[in-house]
C-alpha positions as CSV (number, residue, x, y, z in Angstrom):
1,M,10.9,-13.2,-27.0
2,K,6.5,-12.3,-27.9
3,K,7.2,-8.8,-27.0
4,L,10.6,-8.4,-28.6
5,L,8.8,-10.0,-31.9
6,S,5.9,-7.8,-31.1
7,L,8.5,-4.3,-31.0
8,L,9.7,-5.8,-33.8
9,M,6.7,-6.1,-36.0
10,M,5.7,-2.1,-34.7
11,G,9.2,-0.9,-35.7
12,G,8.3,-2.7,-39.6
13,A,4.8,-1.1,-39.0
14,M,6.1,2.4,-38.7
15,V,8.6,1.5,-41.6
16,S,6.0,0.3,-43.8
17,M,3.9,3.2,-43.0
18,I,7.1,6.0,-43.9
19,S,7.6,4.2,-46.8
20,C,4.2,3.8,-48.0
21,S,3.9,7.8,-47.6
22,E,7.0,8.5,-49.7
23,D,6.1,5.3,-52.7
24,D,2.7,8.0,-52.8
25,G,4.6,11.2,-53.5
26,G,3.4,12.2,-49.7
27,S,5.1,13.9,-46.4
28,T,6.9,11.7,-44.6
29,E,6.0,12.9,-41.7
30,L,4.1,10.7,-39.3
31,T,0.2,11.3,-38.4
32,P,-0.1,12.0,-34.1
33,E,-1.0,8.0,-33.8
34,E,2.4,7.2,-35.1
35,K,4.2,8.9,-33.5
36,Q,2.3,8.3,-30.4
37,E,2.9,4.5,-30.7
38,M,6.6,5.3,-32.1
39,V,7.3,6.9,-28.6
40,L,6.0,4.5,-26.6
41,M,7.0,2.1,-28.0
42,E,11.0,3.7,-27.5
43,S,10.2,4.1,-23.9
44,Q,9.6,0.2,-24.0
45,N,12.8,-0.6,-25.7
46,A,14.3,1.5,-23.1
47,V,12.5,-0.1,-20.2
48,D,13.4,-3.9,-21.8
49,E,16.9,-2.8,-21.7
50,K,17.3,-2.5,-17.8
51,A,14.4,-4.7,-16.9
52,T,14.0,-8.2,-17.6
53,P,11.8,-11.1,-15.9
54,D,13.8,-13.3,-13.9
55,A,12.3,-16.7,-13.2
56,S,14.9,-17.2,-9.6
57,A,13.5,-14.8,-7.6
58,T,12.0,-16.7,-4.6
59,G,9.7,-14.0,-3.6
60,A,9.4,-13.6,0.8
61,S,11.5,-15.3,2.7
62,D,9.4,-17.0,5.0
63,V,6.1,-17.3,4.6
64,S,5.7,-19.4,7.3
65,V,6.4,-16.8,10.5
66,F,2.3,-16.0,9.6
67,E,0.8,-19.1,10.0
68,D,0.1,-19.1,13.9
69,W,-2.2,-15.9,13.6
70,T,-3.0,-15.0,9.8
71,L,-6.9,-14.9,9.0
72,T,-6.4,-18.5,7.2
73,F,-7.2,-20.2,9.9
74,T,-7.9,-23.3,10.5
75,E,-11.5,-25.1,11.7
76,D,-10.9,-25.7,14.8
77,Q,-9.9,-21.7,15.8
78,L,-13.1,-21.1,13.9
79,D,-15.8,-23.7,15.7
80,G,-15.8,-21.4,18.8
81,G,-14.5,-24.3,20.8
82,S,-12.0,-21.8,22.9
83,R,-14.4,-19.6,23.3
84,T,-15.0,-17.5,26.8
85,T,-17.5,-15.4,28.5
86,A,-17.4,-12.2,26.8
87,A,-15.1,-10.2,28.1
88,P,-16.2,-6.3,29.7
89,E,-16.6,-3.6,26.7
90,V,-14.9,-0.3,27.4
91,E,-15.8,2.4,25.3
92,V,-13.1,4.7,23.9
93,T,-15.5,8.2,23.4
94,A,-12.5,10.9,23.7
95,N,-8.8,11.7,22.5
96,I,-6.2,10.4,24.4
97,S,-3.8,13.4,26.0
98,A,-2.0,11.4,28.9
99,D,-0.7,8.2,29.2
100,T,-2.9,5.3,29.1
101,E,-3.0,1.6,29.3
102,W,-5.2,-1.2,27.1
103,T,-5.1,-4.4,28.4
104,A,-6.2,-8.0,27.5
105,D,-8.8,-8.8,30.3
106,N,-11.3,-6.0,28.3
107,V,-12.8,-5.6,24.3
108,Y,-11.8,-1.6,23.7
109,V,-14.5,0.0,21.5
110,L,-14.1,3.2,19.9
111,K,-17.1,5.4,20.0
112,A,-15.7,8.2,17.2
113,R,-12.5,8.8,16.1
114,V,-9.9,8.4,18.9
115,T,-6.6,10.5,18.6
116,V,-3.2,9.8,20.7
117,L,-2.5,13.4,21.1
118,D,1.3,15.3,20.6
119,G,3.0,14.1,24.4
120,A,0.6,10.8,25.2
121,T,1.5,7.3,24.5
122,L,-1.4,4.5,24.0
123,T,0.1,1.2,25.5
124,I,-1.5,-1.6,24.5
125,E,-1.3,-5.3,25.8
126,A,-0.6,-8.4,23.8
127,G,-3.5,-10.3,23.1
128,T,-6.2,-7.0,23.4
129,V,-9.0,-6.8,21.0
130,I,-10.2,-3.1,20.3
131,K,-13.7,-3.1,17.6
132,G,-14.5,0.5,15.9
133,D,-18.3,1.2,16.4
134,A,-19.9,-0.2,12.7
135,S,-22.7,2.3,13.4
136,L,-20.2,5.0,12.7
137,T,-19.7,6.1,9.0
138,G,-19.2,9.0,7.1
139,A,-16.6,11.7,8.9
140,N,-17.9,9.7,11.6
141,A,-16.4,6.6,11.4
142,A,-14.3,5.0,14.3
143,V,-10.3,5.3,13.7
144,L,-7.8,4.8,15.8
145,M,-4.8,8.1,15.5
146,I,-1.5,8.4,16.5
147,A,-1.2,12.6,15.7
148,K,2.2,13.6,15.1
149,G,4.5,13.4,18.9
150,G,1.9,10.9,20.3
151,K,2.9,7.5,20.1
152,I,1.9,3.9,20.2
153,M,3.5,0.7,21.7
154,A,1.5,-2.1,21.0
155,E,4.0,-5.0,20.7
156,G,1.8,-8.4,20.6
157,T,3.0,-11.7,20.0
158,A,2.6,-14.6,17.2
159,D,-0.1,-16.9,20.1
160,A,-1.8,-13.2,21.0
161,P,-1.6,-10.3,18.5
162,I,-3.2,-7.0,18.9
163,I,-6.7,-7.8,17.0
164,M,-8.2,-3.9,15.9
165,T,-11.8,-4.9,13.9
166,S,-15.2,-4.3,14.1
167,T,-18.4,-4.7,16.5
168,D,-19.5,-7.0,14.0
169,D,-17.0,-8.8,14.6
170,D,-17.5,-11.3,17.3
171,I,-14.4,-12.0,18.1
172,E,-13.2,-12.2,22.2
173,P,-9.9,-11.8,23.5
174,G,-8.0,-15.5,23.8
175,Q,-9.3,-16.0,20.5
176,L,-7.2,-15.8,17.2
177,A,-11.1,-15.4,15.0
178,G,-14.8,-14.6,15.2
179,T,-16.9,-16.4,13.3
180,T,-19.7,-14.1,11.6
181,L,-17.1,-12.1,9.2
182,D,-15.3,-13.0,5.9
183,Q,-12.9,-11.2,3.9
184,D,-16.2,-9.6,2.0
185,D,-17.2,-8.1,5.1
186,K,-15.4,-4.9,4.6
187,G,-15.7,-1.0,5.7
188,K,-17.0,-1.8,9.1
189,W,-15.1,0.4,10.4
190,G,-11.6,3.3,9.3
191,G,-8.5,1.2,10.8
192,L,-5.1,2.6,11.7
193,V,-3.6,5.9,11.5
194,L,-0.3,6.4,12.6
195,L,1.3,10.4,11.5
196,G,5.2,11.3,12.4
197,K,7.5,14.1,12.2
198,A,9.7,12.6,9.2
199,P,10.2,14.1,6.1
200,V,7.3,14.1,3.2
201,S,7.4,15.2,-0.6
202,A,4.0,16.5,-0.6
203,K,2.6,19.7,-2.5
204,T,2.0,21.9,0.3
205,D,3.5,22.2,4.1
206,N,1.7,20.5,6.7
207,P,-0.6,17.8,4.4
208,Q,-3.2,16.9,5.8
209,I,-3.4,12.5,5.8
210,E,-6.4,11.3,3.5
211,G,-9.5,10.0,5.3
212,V,-9.3,12.8,7.5
213,D,-11.1,16.2,7.7
214,A,-9.3,19.2,7.5
215,S,-10.9,20.5,10.3
216,D,-8.9,18.3,12.5
217,T,-5.8,19.6,12.7
218,N,-4.2,16.0,14.3
219,G,-4.5,14.5,11.1
220,Q,-1.3,16.8,9.8
221,Y,1.9,15.0,9.6
222,G,5.9,15.4,8.1
223,G,8.3,17.3,9.3
224,D,12.3,17.3,9.5
225,D,13.0,14.4,11.9
226,A,13.9,11.5,9.9
227,N,14.4,9.4,12.8
228,D,11.6,10.2,14.9
229,N,10.0,7.7,17.0
230,S,5.8,6.9,16.9
231,G,6.3,3.7,19.1
232,V,6.0,0.5,17.8
233,L,3.5,-2.0,16.2
234,K,4.4,-6.0,16.2
235,Y,1.8,-8.4,15.7
236,V,-0.9,-6.0,15.3
237,S,-3.9,-7.6,12.9
238,I,-6.4,-5.1,11.4
239,R,-9.6,-6.9,10.2
240,H,-12.5,-5.8,7.8
241,G,-11.6,-2.0,8.4
242,G,-11.7,0.7,5.7
243,A,-15.1,3.3,6.3
244,Q,-16.3,5.4,3.6
245,I,-15.9,8.9,5.0
246,A,-16.8,11.3,1.7
247,E,-17.7,9.3,-2.2
248,G,-14.3,7.8,-3.2
249,S,-12.9,8.3,-0.4
250,E,-11.6,5.3,2.2
251,I,-9.7,4.8,4.9
252,N,-6.6,2.1,4.9
253,G,-6.3,-0.6,6.9
254,L,-3.1,1.0,8.1
255,T,-2.1,4.5,7.1
256,L,1.4,5.9,7.8
257,G,2.1,9.5,7.2
258,G,5.7,10.8,7.9
259,V,6.5,8.0,10.3
260,G,10.3,7.9,11.1
261,A,13.1,5.6,11.5
262,G,12.9,5.1,15.0
263,T,9.5,3.6,14.8
264,S,9.6,-0.4,15.1
265,I,6.8,-1.8,12.5
266,S,6.3,-5.9,12.6
267,Y,4.7,-8.9,11.8
268,V,1.4,-6.7,10.9
269,E,-1.8,-8.4,8.8
270,V,-4.5,-6.4,7.0
271,Y,-7.5,-8.4,6.5
272,G,-10.5,-7.8,4.4
273,N,-10.0,-3.6,3.9
274,S,-11.9,-1.5,1.5
275,D,-9.1,0.7,0.2
276,D,-5.2,-0.3,0.3
277,G,-3.8,-2.4,2.5
278,V,-1.0,-0.5,3.6
279,E,-0.4,3.0,2.3
280,F,3.6,5.2,3.0
281,F,2.9,8.9,3.0
282,G,6.6,10.0,2.7
283,G,8.5,9.2,5.4
284,T,11.5,7.0,6.3
285,V,10.2,3.6,9.2
286,D,10.8,0.6,8.1
287,V,8.7,-2.2,8.1
288,S,8.7,-6.0,7.7
289,N,7.0,-8.9,8.0
290,V,3.9,-7.7,6.3
291,L,0.7,-9.9,5.2
292,V,-1.8,-8.0,2.9
293,Y,-4.9,-10.3,2.5
294,A,-8.0,-9.8,-0.1
295,V,-8.3,-6.0,0.3
296,G,-10.6,-3.8,-1.8
297,D,-8.2,-1.7,-3.5
298,D,-4.4,-1.9,-3.8
299,G,-1.8,-4.5,-1.5
300,L,0.7,-1.7,-0.7
301,D,0.7,1.7,-1.9
302,V,3.9,3.7,-1.8
303,D,3.4,8.1,-2.2
304,Q,5.7,11.1,-1.7
305,S,9.4,9.7,-1.7
306,Y,8.9,7.3,0.5
307,A,12.5,6.6,2.0
308,G,12.5,3.4,3.9
309,T,12.4,-0.2,3.1
310,V,9.7,-2.9,3.2
311,D,11.4,-6.5,3.8
312,N,9.3,-10.0,3.7
313,F,6.0,-8.9,2.3
314,V,2.7,-11.2,1.4
315,V,-0.2,-9.5,-0.5
316,Y,-2.9,-11.7,-1.7
317,V,-5.5,-10.1,-4.2
318,D,-8.7,-11.5,-4.9
319,E,-11.8,-10.0,-7.4
320,N,-12.1,-6.7,-5.5
321,S,-8.4,-6.0,-5.2
322,D,-6.9,-3.0,-7.7
323,E,-3.0,-3.7,-8.1
324,G,-0.7,-6.1,-5.7
325,L,1.5,-2.6,-5.3
326,E,0.6,0.9,-6.6
327,I,3.8,3.0,-6.4
328,D,4.8,6.9,-6.9
329,G,7.3,9.3,-6.6
330,R,7.6,12.4,-4.9
331,E,5.1,15.6,-5.3
332,G,7.2,17.9,-3.7
333,A,10.8,19.6,-4.3
334,M,12.1,16.1,-1.8
335,D,13.4,13.8,-4.3
336,D,14.3,10.4,-1.5
337,T,14.0,6.8,-2.8
338,F,12.2,3.4,-1.5
339,V,13.8,-0.3,-1.4
340,L,11.1,-3.5,-1.6
341,K,12.9,-6.3,-1.4
342,N,11.7,-10.2,-0.7
343,G,7.9,-10.1,-1.7
344,S,5.4,-12.4,-2.8
345,I,2.1,-11.0,-4.9
346,L,0.1,-14.4,-5.3
347,S,-3.9,-14.6,-6.6
348,I,-6.8,-15.6,-4.8
349,A,-9.1,-17.5,-7.5
350,G,-6.9,-16.3,-10.4
351,A,-6.9,-12.8,-9.5
352,S,-4.5,-10.5,-11.7
353,T,-1.3,-9.4,-9.4
354,T,-0.1,-6.8,-11.3
355,A,1.7,-3.9,-9.8
356,D,1.5,-0.3,-11.3
357,F,4.8,1.9,-10.8
358,K,3.7,5.4,-11.6
359,S,4.4,9.0,-11.4
360,K,8.3,9.4,-11.1
361,A,8.7,6.7,-9.0
362,K,12.4,5.8,-7.7
363,G,13.5,3.3,-5.2
364,S,14.2,-0.7,-5.8
365,V,12.3,-3.7,-6.2
366,T,14.4,-7.2,-5.3
367,N,13.4,-10.9,-5.1
368,V,9.5,-10.1,-5.5
369,V,7.2,-12.7,-7.0
370,F,4.6,-11.6,-9.2
371,E,2.1,-14.9,-9.2
372,N,0.7,-15.0,-13.4
373,G,1.1,-11.1,-13.3
374,K,2.7,-8.3,-14.7
375,V,4.3,-5.1,-14.0
376,K,3.6,-2.0,-15.2
377,L,5.1,1.3,-15.7
378,S,3.8,4.8,-16.3
379,A,5.6,6.7,-19.2
380,S,5.1,10.2,-19.7
381,F,5.1,12.2,-22.7
382,D,4.8,16.3,-23.7
383,A,2.3,16.4,-26.4
384,E,3.1,19.8,-26.5
385,T,6.6,19.2,-28.4
386,P,7.2,18.2,-31.8
387,D,8.5,14.8,-30.8
388,Y,6.3,13.8,-28.1
389,D,9.5,14.1,-25.1
390,E,9.6,12.1,-23.0
391,E,8.9,13.3,-19.0
392,E,10.1,11.6,-16.1
393,D,8.1,8.9,-14.9
394,A,8.2,5.6,-13.7
395,A,9.5,3.9,-17.6
396,Y,11.8,7.2,-17.6
397,N,13.5,6.6,-14.2
398,V,13.4,2.6,-15.1
399,A,15.8,3.7,-18.3
400,A,17.5,6.2,-16.2
401,G,18.8,4.0,-13.7
402,T,16.9,5.6,-10.3
403,L,14.1,2.8,-10.1
404,I,15.8,-0.7,-10.8
405,F,14.0,-3.9,-10.8
406,S,16.7,-7.1,-9.8
407,K,15.6,-10.7,-9.9
408,V,11.8,-9.6,-10.4
409,N,9.5,-12.8,-11.2
410,T,6.7,-10.7,-13.4
411,T,5.0,-12.1,-16.7
412,E,6.5,-8.8,-18.4
413,F,7.4,-5.4,-17.5
414,E,5.1,-3.1,-19.6
415,A,5.7,0.4,-20.5
416,Y,2.1,2.5,-21.2
417,T,1.2,5.9,-20.8
418,T,-2.0,7.9,-20.4
419,S,-0.7,11.3,-21.6
420,F,-2.3,10.8,-25.2
421,E,-5.6,9.8,-23.8
422,E,-8.7,12.0,-24.2
């Protein structure tokens, strides 16, 4: 109702401005600023016809699936009472070119960007701890990357998740948590990068994944195999990552570039990462049961016409986070749609729980709850046309019915624009 009154007042103001011009005997033509306000208001009206807050949304269907292994630990898990003798450390210094197994009786220390190469499979036993060397920084930061054609078979359990963290973390095999790091300890190593051969909508052929320098061609992703199989991630916890490789460029907790629908990803947690929790660059993989907690950028980030489904997800944002969700669409010719359903965007200590749907975002969002936060919808206008014609963007796609919100509990759906900014 407040928004409706606001829009009516804006509309009245526009009429008043025109009337005043007529009464003064002047031109009825609006100033550029007035025209900008009017076209944005028209975009907001079109959005309001298709997307309205719905308090009946319930959000994530079963948050309790995380309780046995998430970073919201109980005191008895943190007190060190179950600590064992330190496990042997196995340093990993080179790429993996043949089938390899990592077992839970060792701690594997990444001493470089370690890549599972095309044709090789890395199998990781439930309960295994992997640590990125915190002393490695910049382009040399420790990262575990699965190249196109490589596979990772990482299947933990609720009681024995596979944990990827930093050497600054004193966790040992058999434990769910260490005692030295918390949610504010970010950027202590790189993260997990999974690349595949599924379609992406990128600006160039053979795009290079962000966070990996162009000289490493193993960082290329995407192709034409929608059912490509990069392996399994199940009950995997990724902690304290997001090392900065260059100014303004960090690594996501879990990066998925062109990952295909033959890959299985479920029960994945990202905790205390400097950049995004999980970022999708195109691809068709379905992901379920995802928990992102206190990251330094966006909880879930979608780009390049991701065409899979994210089902049952929880994002906790704190004062260091940016958006709970940041959603973009295509960059190239390929034009596909995503599905986000059964999600909760929750606040830590009153932090904002906004979502930002941006350039050409297309897909559906169903049964998602934002805790006292709004959904922002980017609107673009052609300032070279007399009437500032609206161009395709998230707000435009809502009005067109190609970006659909159903049963979404939010404070408001707000159309905004950067088209007119200097």
